[in-house]
C-alpha positions in Angstrom: 0.0 0.0 0.0 1.4 3.4 -1.0 1.6 6.1 1.6 0.9 9.7 0.6 3.3 12.4 1.6 1.8 14.3 4.5 2.4 17.7 2.9 0.3 16.6 -0.1 -2.9 16.2 2.0 -2.5 19.5 4.0 -4.7 22.4 3.0 -2.9 25.0 0.9 -3.3 27.7 3.6 -1.7 25.4 6.2 1.1 24.5 3.8 1.8 28.2 3.3 1.8 28.8 7.1 4.2 25.9 7.7 6.5 27.2 4.9 6.7 30.5 6.8 8.0 28.6 9.8 10.6 26.8 7.7 11.8 30.2 6.3 12.1 31.5 9.8 14.3 28.5 10.8 16.5 28.8 7.7 16.9 32.6 8.2 17.9 32.0 11.9 20.3 29.3 10.9 22.0 31.5 8.3 22.3 34.3 10.8 23.9 31.9 13.3 26.4 30.8 10.8 27.3 34.4 9.9 27.6 35.2 13.6 29.9 32.2 14.2 32.1 33.2 11.2 32.3 36.8 12.5 33.4 35.6 15.9 36.1 33.4 14.3 37.4 36.2 12.1 37.5 38.5 15.2 39.4 35.7 17.1 42.0 35.4 14.3 42.3 39.2 14.1 42.9 39.5 17.9 45.4 36.6 17.9 47.2 38.2 15.0 47.3 41.6 16.7 48.7 40.0 19.9 51.5 38.2 18.0 52.2 41.4 15.9 52.6 43.5 19.0 54.8 41.0 20.8 57.0 40.7 17.7 57.1 44.5 17.2 58.3 44.9 20.8 61.1 42.4 20.1 59.7 40.1 22.7 58.8 37.3 20.3 60.4 35.8 17.3 59.8 32.8 15.0 60.9 30.3 17.7 58.4 31.7 20.2 55.5 31.5 17.8 56.5 27.9 17.0 56.5 27.2 20.8 53.0 28.8 21.0 51.7 26.5 18.3 53.2 23.4 20.0 51.8 24.5 23.4 48.3 25.0 22.0 48.5 21.6 20.3 49.6 19.9 23.5 47.3 21.6 26.0 44.2 22.1 23.8 44.3 19.1 21.4 40.7 19.8 20.3 41.6 23.2 18.8 42.1 23.3 15.1 43.6 26.0 12.8 46.4 27.2 15.2 49.5 25.7 13.5 52.7 27.7 13.3 51.9 28.6 9.7 48.3 29.8 10.5 49.5 31.9 13.5 51.8 33.8 11.1 48.9 34.1 8.7 46.8 35.7 11.4 49.6 38.2 12.1 49.8 39.0 8.4 46.0 39.3 8.3 46.0 41.9 11.1 49.0 43.8 9.7 47.4 44.0 6.3 44.2 45.7 7.3 45.0 47.4 10.6 45.5 50.8 9.0 42.3 50.5 6.8 39.3 50.6 9.2 36.8 50.9 6.4 37.7 47.4 5.3 37.2 45.9 8.7 33.4 45.2 8.3 34.1 43.6 4.9 36.6 41.1 6.1 34.3 40.0 8.9 31.5 38.8 6.6 33.8 36.6 4.6 35.1 33.2 5.6 38.7 32.7 6.7 39.4 30.8 3.4 38.2 33.7 1.3 40.2 36.2 3.4 43.3 34.1 3.1 43.0 34.0 -0.7 42.6 37.7 -0.9 45.3 39.0 1.5 47.9 36.4 0.4 47.5 36.8 -3.3 46.7 40.5 -3.9 49.5 43.0 -4.2 47.8 46.2 -3.2 45.1 47.3 -0.7 43.1 48.6 -3.7 43.1 45.1 -5.2 42.1 43.6 -1.9 39.2 46.0 -1.5 38.1 45.2 -5.0 37.8 41.4 -4.3 36.3 41.9 -0.9 33.5 44.0 -2.5 33.2 41.5 -5.4 32.8 38.6 -2.9 30.0 40.4 -1.1 28.2 41.5 -4.3 28.4 38.2 -6.1 28.6 35.7 -3.2 31.6 34.1 -4.8 32.6 30.6 -3.7 36.2 29.9 -2.9 36.7 28.3 -6.3 35.1 31.3 -8.1 37.2 33.8 -6.1 40.4 31.9 -7.0 39.5 32.0 -10.7 38.7 35.8 -10.6 42.1 36.5 -9.1 43.9 34.1 -11.5 42.2 35.8 -14.5 43.2 39.3 -13.3 39.7 40.7 -13.0 40.9 43.6 -11.0 43.6 44.6 -13.5 41.3 44.1 -16.4 38.6 46.2 -14.8 40.9 49.0 -13.9 42.3 49.1 -17.4 39.1 48.5 -19.2 36.0 50.3 -20.6 37.9 52.4 -23.0 36.2 50.9 -26.1 32.7 52.3 -25.6 30.3 54.0 -28.1 29.7 57.7 -27.7 26.3 57.0 -26.2 27.5 54.4 -23.7 30.3 56.8 -22.6 27.7 59.2 -21.2 26.0 56.5 -19.2 26.7 56.5 -15.4 29.6 54.4 -14.2 27.1 52.0 -12.6 26.2 50.9 -16.1 29.7 50.8 -17.7 31.2 49.1 -14.7 29.0 46.1 -15.5 31.2 45.3 -18.5 34.8 44.5 -19.1 37.2 45.6 -21.8 38.4 42.0 -22.2 37.1 38.6 -21.3 39.0 35.4 -20.5 37.6 32.0 -21.6 40.4 29.7 -20.6 37.8 27.2 -19.4 36.8 26.4 -23.0 40.1 24.7 -23.8 39.8 25.9 -27.5 42.6 25.7 -29.9 44.1 29.0 -31.1 42.3 28.5 -34.5 38.6 28.0 -33.8 35.3 29.0 -35.5 32.4 31.1 -34.3 30.2 28.0 -33.8 32.9 26.3 -31.7 33.1 29.5 -29.5 29.4 29.9 -29.2 28.7 26.2 -28.4 31.5 26.2 -25.9 30.2 29.2 -24.0 26.8 27.7 -23.8 28.1 24.4 -22.6 30.2 26.2 -20.0 27.4 28.7 -19.1 28.2 28.8 -15.4 31.8 29.7 -16.0 30.8 32.2 -18.7 28.4 34.0 -16.4 31.0 34.1 -13.7 33.3 35.8 -16.1 30.5 38.2 -17.2 29.1 38.9 -13.8 26.4 37.2 -11.8 23.7 39.7 -12.7 23.6 38.3 -16.2 20.7 35.9 -17.0 20.9 33.7 -20.1 18.0 34.1 -22.5 19.1 32.1 -25.5 21.6 31.4 -28.3 20.9 32.0 -32.0 18.1 34.2 -30.8 15.6 34.7 -33.7 14.7 38.2 -34.7 12.1 38.7 -37.4 12.4 41.9 -39.4 10.0 42.2 -42.3 10.1 38.9 -44.2 13.6 38.1 -43.0 14.9 36.1 -40.1 18.1 37.1 -38.3 19.9 35.2 -35.5 21.7 36.9 -32.7 24.6 34.8 -31.3 23.8 35.1 -27.6 21.2 37.1 -25.6 21.3 37.9 -21.9 19.2 39.9 -19.5 21.0 42.1 -16.9 19.1 42.2 -13.6 20.7 45.4 -12.1 20.5 47.3 -15.4 17.1 45.9 -16.3 17.9 45.6 -20.0 18.7 43.0 -22.6 22.4 42.5 -23.5 23.2 41.2 -27.0 26.5 39.4 -27.6 27.9 39.0 -31.1 30.9 36.8 -31.5 33.7 37.3 -34.0 36.8 35.0 -34.1 38.8 37.4 -36.1 40.0 41.1 -35.9 37.4 43.8 -35.4 35.9 45.3 -38.6 33.7 48.4 -38.7 30.9 46.6 -40.5 30.5 44.3 -37.5 29.2 47.2 -35.5 26.5 47.9 -38.1 25.2 44.4 -37.7 25.2 44.7 -33.9 23.3 48.1 -34.1 20.7 46.5 -36.3 20.1 43.7 -33.8 19.8 46.3 -31.0 17.2 48.2 -32.9 15.2 45.0 -33.5 15.4 44.0 -29.8 14.2 47.4 -28.7 11.3 47.5 -31.1 10.1 43.9 -30.9 11.5 42.2 -27.8 12.1 44.8 -25.1 9.3 45.2 -22.5 8.0 48.7 -21.8 9.5 48.8 -18.3 13.0 47.8 -19.5 15.9 50.0 -20.4 17.3 50.2 -24.0 19.3 47.1 -25.0 23.1 47.1 -24.9 25.4 45.4 -27.4 28.7 43.7 -26.8 30.9 42.9 -29.8 33.3 40.2 -28.7 36.3 40.0 -31.1 39.5 37.9 -31.0 41.5 41.0 -31.8 41.1 44.7 -32.4 42.9 47.8 -33.5 42.4 50.5 -31.0 42.2 53.4 -33.5 39.8 51.5 -35.8 37.5 50.8 -32.9 37.6 54.4 -31.7 36.7 55.7 -35.2 33.9 53.1 -35.6 32.4 53.9 -32.2 32.7 57.7 -32.2 29.4 58.3 -34.1 27.6 55.2 -33.1 24.2 56.1 -31.7 23.6 52.7 -30.1 24.7 51.7 -26.6 27.5 49.3 -27.7 31.0 48.4 -26.9 33.8 46.4 -28.5 35.5 43.9 -26.2 38.4 41.5 -26.7 38.4 37.8 -25.7 41.2 35.4 -25.1 41.3 31.7 -24.6 44.4 31.6 -22.3 45.0 33.1 -18.9 46.3 36.6 -19.3 49.9 37.6 -18.3 49.2 39.0 -14.8 52.6 40.7 -14.5 52.1 42.4 -17.8 48.7 43.7 -16.7 50.1 44.9 -13.4 52.8 46.8 -15.3 50.2 48.5 -17.5 48.2 49.4 -14.4 51.3 51.0 -12.8 52.0 52.9 -15.9 48.3 54.1 -16.0 48.5 55.3 -12.3 51.9 57.0 -12.8 50.9 58.8 -16.0 
C-alpha cells in the first residue's frame, strides 16, 4: 500500500503557514552561521594583533610563535587551525588591514578561506578592497574567487571600458562598470584557431563559468536568438538579461579582428530588440561585440558616431599575463 506524503494532503493555507516557519528556521540558521564566522574572524584578528605587538616589541620571534603552536597543540588538542603557519597568517591578516578601518566590516563577513586567498594573493590594498567587494556583491565561492584573481579581473577592470560607443560613454559608471574591456575564456580549452560556432557552443556548454566571467547579474535568454524583421529572419549569437541594469544585452561573437561593419550588424540587432522584444518597463538594450583581436584606432573611429549603446571587447582563450597587466596598471597610475 502506497503512503501519501503528509504535505500533499495538507490544506494550501496550512502549507503556506508551515512554509513561513521553515523560512524563519532557515533565516535564523543563516544568521547563526554568519555570527559564528564573524566571531572566528574576530578571534584570528585578535590573535594576529597580539602576536604582531609581541614581535614589534622584540619580545617574540619565530621560535616563540612555534613554541606557542606546539603549546596549543599539547594543551588544547581539540583546537584546530592554530598551527605555526596559521598563526603567522593571522599576524599577516591583522597587519594587512589594521590601517584600513573601512575594510574591517568587509573582512568579517567573509570566511577565513576567502580572506586568506585575498590578502595572500593580492598585491595592493586597492586590489584587496576590489575582491572583498566582489565577494560580497556576487557571493563568490572559494573556487570562483580563486578564478577571478587568477584571471586578473581587478587589473582588467581598472584598465578597461575604453572601447565604448559615444552613447555608452555618457552612461553613469554604474552601467559601464558592469562590462569589461576584455574577457577570458580559458575554461573552453579551445585551440588557437577556432570557429564562431565552436566558440558559441563552448560558451553555452560552460554557461556557469561564462556567467562568472561576465558577472552574476547576467541571466541567459538564449543562443541563436531569432529576430524577425519584415520577411527576413536574423539570428543573434547570444542574448542575456542584466538584472541590475534591467535591460537585454546582446553578444555578437567574432573570431577574427574587429571590422567596422561588424558594428553595423550589432546596431541592427539592438534596434530589432528594442522595437520587438524589449518590454515597456525595461531600459534600452546594450550590445557587446566580442572579437578575437582589435585595432584601437579603428575601434575608436567606428564607435565615435555610433548612436547605439554598444562596446567592443576582446576575448582570449588563455589566462592573461598577470605581470604584464600589473605593469600596464602601474603605468596608468603614474601617467
